[in-house]
C-alpha positions in Angstrom: -32.0 -4.2 48.4 -31.6 -1.3 46.0 -32.2 2.2 47.3 -35.3 4.0 46.1 -33.0 6.7 44.8 -30.9 4.3 42.7 -31.8 4.4 39.0 -31.5 1.1 37.1 -30.7 1.7 33.4 -33.0 -0.2 31.1 -31.1 1.1 28.1 -29.6 -1.7 25.9 -25.8 -2.0 25.7 -23.8 -1.6 22.5 -24.6 -3.9 19.6 -22.2 -6.9 19.7 -21.7 -7.7 16.1 -20.1 -4.3 15.2 -17.9 -4.6 18.3 -16.6 -8.0 17.2 -16.2 -6.8 13.6 -14.2 -3.9 14.9 -12.0 -6.4 16.8 -11.3 -8.3 13.6 -10.5 -5.1 11.8 -8.0 -4.2 14.6 -6.3 -7.5 14.1 -5.8 -6.8 10.4 -4.8 -3.2 11.1 -2.4 -4.2 13.8 -0.7 -6.6 11.4 -0.4 -3.9 8.7 0.9 -1.4 11.3 3.5 -3.9 12.6 4.7 -4.6 9.1 5.0 -0.9 8.2 6.8 -0.3 11.5 9.4 -3.0 10.7 9.8 -1.6 7.2 10.3 1.9 8.5 13.1 0.6 10.8 14.6 -1.4 8.0 14.7 1.6 5.6 16.2 3.7 8.4 18.9 1.1 8.9 19.6 -0.2 5.4 18.1 2.4 3.1 16.6 0.9 -0.1 19.1 -1.9 -0.5 16.2 -4.3 -0.9 12.9 -2.8 -2.0 9.9 -3.8 0.1 7.4 -6.3 -1.3 4.7 -3.6 -1.4 6.8 -1.5 -3.8 5.9 -2.3 -7.3 6.9 0.7 -9.3 7.4 4.5 -8.9 3.7 5.1 -8.4 2.8 2.1 -6.2 5.5 2.2 -3.5 5.8 1.8 0.2 9.5 2.7 0.0 8.9 6.3 -1.1 6.7 6.9 1.9 8.9 5.1 4.4 12.1 6.9 3.3 10.4 10.3 3.6 10.1 12.6 6.6 6.4 11.5 6.7 7.4 8.1 8.0 8.1 9.3 11.5 6.1 11.3 14.1 8.0 12.7 17.1 11.0 10.7 16.0 9.1 7.4 16.1 7.7 5.4 13.2 4.2 6.7 12.4 3.0 3.2 11.9 3.9 2.4 15.5 1.3 5.0 16.7 -1.2 3.2 14.5 -0.2 -0.1 16.0 -0.9 1.3 19.5 -4.3 2.5 18.3 -5.3 -0.9 17.0 -3.9 -2.6 20.1 -6.0 -0.3 22.4 -9.2 -0.9 20.4 -8.5 -4.6 20.2 -8.5 -4.7 24.0 -11.5 -2.4 24.4 -14.0 -3.9 22.0 -14.1 -7.5 23.5 -14.5 -5.9 27.0 -17.4 -3.8 25.7 -19.0 -6.8 24.1 -18.6 -9.2 27.1 -19.1 -7.0 30.2 -22.5 -7.1 31.8 -22.2 -3.5 33.0 -24.1 -1.8 30.1 -23.1 1.7 31.2 -19.4 0.9 31.2 -19.8 -1.0 27.8 -21.4 2.1 26.3 -18.7 4.4 27.7 -15.9 2.1 26.4 -17.5 2.0 23.0 -18.0 5.7 22.9 -14.4 6.3 23.9 -13.2 3.9 21.2 -15.4 5.8 18.7 -13.9 9.2 19.6 -10.4 7.6 19.3 -11.4 6.2 15.9 -12.5 9.7 14.7 -9.1 10.9 15.6 -7.6 8.1 13.5 -9.8 9.0 10.5 -8.7 12.6 10.7 -5.1 11.5 10.9 -5.6 9.3 7.9 -6.9 12.3 5.9 -3.7 14.1 6.9 -1.6 11.1 5.7 -3.5 10.8 2.5 -2.5 14.4 1.8 1.1 13.3 2.3 0.6 10.6 -0.3 -0.7 13.2 -2.7 2.3 15.4 -2.1 4.6 12.4 -2.7 2.5 11.3 -5.7 2.5 7.7 -4.7 0.1 5.0 -3.5 1.3 3.1 -0.5 -0.7 -0.2 -0.4 0.0 -0.8 3.3 -0.8 2.8 4.2 -4.0 2.7 2.1 -5.1 -0.5 3.9 -4.7 1.1 7.3 -6.6 4.3 6.2 -9.5 2.2 4.9 -9.6 0.2 8.1 -9.7 3.4 10.2 -12.8 4.5 8.3 -14.5 1.1 8.5 -13.8 1.0 12.3 -15.4 4.4 12.9 -18.5 3.4 10.9 -18.8 0.1 12.8 -18.6 1.8 16.2 -21.4 4.2 15.1 -23.5 1.1 14.6 -22.3 -0.4 17.9 -23.5 2.7 19.7 -26.9 2.2 18.0 -26.6 5.6 16.3 -27.8 6.7 12.9 -25.1 8.2 10.8 -27.1 11.5 10.8 -27.2 11.4 14.5 -23.4 11.4 15.0 -23.2 15.2 15.2 -25.7 15.4 18.1 -23.9 12.6 19.8 -20.6 14.4 19.7 -22.1 17.5 21.1 -23.6 15.6 24.0 -20.4 13.7 24.5 -18.4 17.0 24.7 -20.9 18.3 27.2 -20.3 15.2 29.3 -16.5 15.6 29.1 -16.7 19.1 30.5 -19.2 18.2 33.2 -22.2 19.9 31.7 -25.7 18.5 31.5 -26.2 16.0 28.7 -28.7 13.4 27.5 -26.3 10.5 27.2 -27.3 7.3 28.9 -23.8 6.8 30.3 -20.9 8.8 31.8 -18.0 9.5 29.4 -15.6 8.9 32.3 -12.9 11.2 30.8 -10.4 10.7 33.6 -10.4 6.9 33.3 -10.2 6.7 29.5 -7.9 9.6 29.3 -5.5 7.9 31.7 -5.7 4.6 29.8 -4.9 6.3 26.4 -2.0 8.3 27.8 -0.6 5.2 29.5 -0.8 3.2 26.3 0.9 5.8 24.1 3.5 6.6 26.8 4.5 2.9 26.9 4.7 2.9 23.2 6.9 5.9 23.2 9.2 4.3 25.8 9.4 1.2 23.7 11.0 3.2 20.8 13.0 5.6 22.9 16.3 3.8 22.0 15.3 3.8 18.3 14.6 7.6 18.4 18.0 8.3 20.0 20.0 6.2 17.6 18.4 7.6 14.4 18.5 11.3 15.2 21.7 13.2 14.5 22.6 15.1 17.6 23.8 18.2 15.7 22.6 21.7 15.8 21.1 21.7 12.3 20.9 25.5 12.0 24.5 26.0 12.9 25.5 23.2 10.5 23.4 24.9 7.8 25.1 28.3 8.4 28.5 26.6 8.0 27.4 24.8 4.9 26.2 27.9 3.0 29.2 29.9 4.1 31.3 27.6 1.7 32.4 28.9 -1.7 30.7 26.7 -4.3 32.9 24.3 -6.3 32.7 24.3 -10.1 32.1 20.8 -11.6 31.8 19.9 -15.2 28.8 17.6 -15.7 27.8 16.4 -19.1 25.6 13.7 -20.6 28.2 11.0 -19.8 27.5 11.3 -16.1 24.6 9.1 -14.8 21.5 11.2 -13.8 18.6 10.4 -11.5 15.7 12.8 -10.9 14.5 15.8 -12.8 17.1 16.8 -15.5 15.8 20.4 -15.4 15.9 20.7 -11.6 17.8 23.7 -10.2 19.2 21.7 -7.3 22.2 19.6 -8.5 23.6 16.9 -6.3 26.8 15.2 -7.1 27.9 12.0 -5.3 31.5 11.0 -5.6 31.7 7.3 -4.6 33.7 4.0 -4.6 31.9 0.8 -5.2 34.0 -1.1 -2.6 33.6 1.5 0.1 31.2 0.4 3.0 30.3 4.0 3.8 29.5 4.6 0.1 27.2 1.6 0.2 25.3 3.2 3.1 25.0 6.5 1.3 24.0 4.9 -2.0 21.0 3.1 -0.4 19.9 6.0 1.8 20.5 9.0 -0.5 18.1 8.2 -3.3 15.5 7.1 -0.7 15.5 10.4 1.0 15.5 12.2 -2.3 12.3 10.5 -3.5 10.5 13.2 -1.5 12.2 15.9 -3.6 12.5 14.0 -6.9 10.9 16.8 -9.0 13.3 19.4 -7.4 16.7 17.7 -7.6 18.9 15.9 -10.1 21.5 13.5 -8.7 24.7 12.7 -10.6 27.0 9.8 -9.7 30.7 10.2 -10.3 33.5 7.7 -9.6 36.4 8.2 -7.2 37.8 4.7 -6.7 40.4 4.4 -4.0 42.5 2.3 -6.3 46.0 3.5 -7.2 46.0 1.5 -10.5 43.5 4.1 -11.9 43.5 7.0 -9.4 46.8 8.9 -9.2 45.5 11.0 -6.4 45.7 8.2 -3.8 48.9 7.2 -2.1 48.0 3.5 -1.8 45.3 1.1 -3.0 42.6 0.7 -0.4 40.0 -1.0 -2.6 41.7 -3.1 -5.3 38.6 -3.8 -7.4 37.1 -0.3 -7.2 38.6 0.8 -10.4 37.3 -2.2 -12.3 33.8 -1.7 -10.7 33.9 2.0 -11.7 34.6 1.0 -15.3 31.7 -1.5 -15.1 29.4 1.3 -14.0 30.5 3.4 -17.1 29.7 0.4 -19.3 26.3 0.0 -17.6 25.5 3.6 -18.3 26.3 3.0 -22.0 23.8 0.1 -21.9 21.1 2.4 -20.5 20.7 0.8 -17.0 23.2 2.4 -14.7 21.2 2.7 -11.5 20.0 -0.9 -11.3 23.6 -2.1 -12.0 24.9 0.4 -9.5 22.6 -1.1 -6.8 23.7 -4.6 -7.6 27.4 -3.6 -7.4 26.9 -2.2 -3.9 24.9 -5.2 -2.8 27.8 -7.5 -3.9 30.7 -5.1 -3.1 32.5 -7.8 -1.1 32.5 -10.2 -4.1 33.4 -7.7 -6.8 35.6 -9.3 -9.5 35.5 -9.4 -13.3 33.4 -12.6 -13.3 30.7 -11.1 -11.2 30.6 -7.9 -13.3 30.0 -9.9 -16.4 27.4 -12.1 -14.7 25.5 -9.0 -13.7 25.7 -7.8 -17.3 24.4 -11.1 -18.6 21.6 -11.1 -16.0 20.3 -8.0 -17.8 20.5 -9.6 -21.2 23.7 -7.8 -22.3 26.3 -9.5 -24.4 29.0 -10.8 -22.0 31.9 -10.6 -24.4 30.9 -7.1 -25.5 30.7 -6.0 -21.8 34.1 -7.5 -21.1 35.6 -5.6 -23.9 34.0 -2.4 -22.7 35.7 -2.8 -19.3 39.1 -2.5 -20.9 38.3 0.0 -23.7 40.1 3.3 -23.8 36.9 5.4 -23.8 35.8 3.7 -20.6 39.2 4.2 -18.9 39.2 7.8 -20.0 35.7 8.5 -18.6 36.6 7.2 -15.2 39.9 9.2 -15.1 38.0 12.4 -16.1 35.7 11.9 -13.2 38.6 11.3 -10.9 40.3 14.4 -12.2 37.2 16.4 -11.3 37.4 15.2 -7.7 41.2 15.9 -7.7 40.8 19.4 -9.0 38.2 20.1 -6.3 40.7 18.7 -3.7 38.3 15.9 -2.6 39.9 13.0 -0.8 37.2 11.1 0.9 34.4 8.9 -0.2 31.5 9.3 -0.1 31.5 13.0 -0.9 28.1 14.7 -1.6 28.0 18.1 -3.2 24.8 20.1 -3.4 24.8 23.0 -5.7 28.6 23.2 -5.4 28.8 23.0 -1.6 30.2 19.9 0.1 27.9 18.3 2.6 29.8 17.7 5.9 27.4 15.1 7.2 26.8 12.8 4.2 25.3 10.0 6.4 22.7 12.3 8.0 19.3 12.2 6.2 18.1 15.0 8.5 20.9 17.4 7.5 20.7 16.6 3.7 16.9 17.3 3.8 17.6 20.6 5.7 20.1 21.6 3.0 17.7 20.8 0.2 14.8 22.7 1.9 17.1 25.7 2.4 18.2 25.6 -1.3 14.5 25.5 -2.3 13.7 28.4 -0.1 16.5 30.5 -1.6 15.5 29.5 -5.1 11.8 30.5 -4.5 12.8 33.7 -2.8 15.1 34.7 -5.7 12.4 33.7 -8.2 9.8 35.9 -6.4 12.3 38.8 -6.1 13.0 38.8 -9.9 9.4 38.1 -10.8 10.3 35.0 -12.8 7.7 32.2 -13.0 9.3 28.9 -12.1 9.1 26.0 -14.6 6.8 23.1 -14.0 8.7 20.0 -14.9 7.7 16.4 -14.5 10.3 14.6 -16.6 12.5 12.0 -14.9 15.6 10.1 -15.9 
């Protein structure tokens, strides 16, 4: 028998169709978030060796986003936090739809709605990042749209009008802080807060190993101080050197590389990826330094016997107007490099095979490679890869964090100098 003081709520529970629709949206969102998480990990490991299927061109590209600093939050893939959000809601909405305790169903739905508002605000923040990068990420856009749809569905599930959301939030906040409210349920902040914290804590633990293996354990500021203490090296760069980025940029990056060098392969597929975030502020030049004694007199012995031939092929590709694509294919196939492969890659692009073969052995091609080697020799460079930013050698060429820090410091110094001299910086949008 119920006590005469016990109040039986006659208020209806949440609408079920929006709850089940939210559940379906969470399944789609979880799939997109899982895919984006895997892509983020792949880019961190392999760079842009193999472009993602959702990267169509420079404007529609997942790779640009996933290779940027915006791809992680607290050292963990941003998409993974999204996956946890969808996972939590995917568990909560069926419970709210099936439980016979209408008060708990309303409280669960309301907690999900508050969480979804946070997701919408976070989506707006990420849309700003897309605007900064000047790209459209199809997978990201899909998740942002789903976040908005989920929030709208949960408004309907709570039997609210869209104009009544503001008053609901005021009453909900009163309930959270123990003040009198007119809600027909208890927000139960301790219960739902503990569940959310537990979910995201477990998600953080899951990626703890990833976080540790992808972060350089170096004091960035100390490394920056040492970097800028260097005396800049003078390098001669002309139109014969391949260029990527903004040709008028005030940050010049030179990469000395060897097509048969495994560390160079890593750098090649990571460097341009991280530079996408700064593509209007930098220009990247590729210069050859093959560890092949047949063409490089600075090395004591041949380490990579086909590197000289590959370097000449890169020069010929530059003459054909498609250096960077050919450059990527050389690194993808670095263990199979020989003359036959180089000509096959040329034919694949519609170039004349006999003409390309003749170019490999031509005197202008040999002279170009030797000129680049001489530049490295004059600068007393001995290792590949070597990355030079505005004349200073980068001591940690495999660290994306450090390279980004150097670029940001270069930009800060350029802007400070521009402001000091009262010079208006150029607005340049051209790319090579």
